[in-house]
C-alpha positions, 0 to 999 in steps of 0.5 A: 484518476482522483484520490480523496484524503482527509483534510487534516493530514500531516506530510507523513500521512500524505506521503503514505496515502499518495504512495499507497494509492499510486501503487494500486494505480500502477498495479492496475495499469500493469494488469490492464496491459498484461492480458495473461490468464494468471491475472484474469483468473487471479481475481476470481477465487477468494480463498487465500489468507491475507495478512492485512485483512480478516477475510480471504482474498483473491490471489491478485489482491495479495499481489496488490497488497505486497506491491503496495505495502512494499512501496510504502515501506520504501518511502517510509524507510527513505524518509526515516533515513534522510528526513529531518528529526521531526520526520523521523519522530513522526515515522516512529510514532506512525509505526507504533500506531500500526495495528498488527492484530 
């Protein structure tokens, strides 16, 4: 697969983007190799409230979001704990910039 990113990203944005998109890729592979009705039917009905979007989402979209954002949290938490001072400052700035409205 391929992924497009903006040109002027810092290392933190690159880590977040790679983690985010790779997590979607892993979930897509899981869905492809797990042919159960729950997964197939999980993309049909857009009736679930999502904490990340204003529109209602299918159940599998919610699972994707949980998996993806959990992995991003793990990576950012790791970088915050073990990264350099610059990395920690960038993470704190990134966290403050996230719009939760």
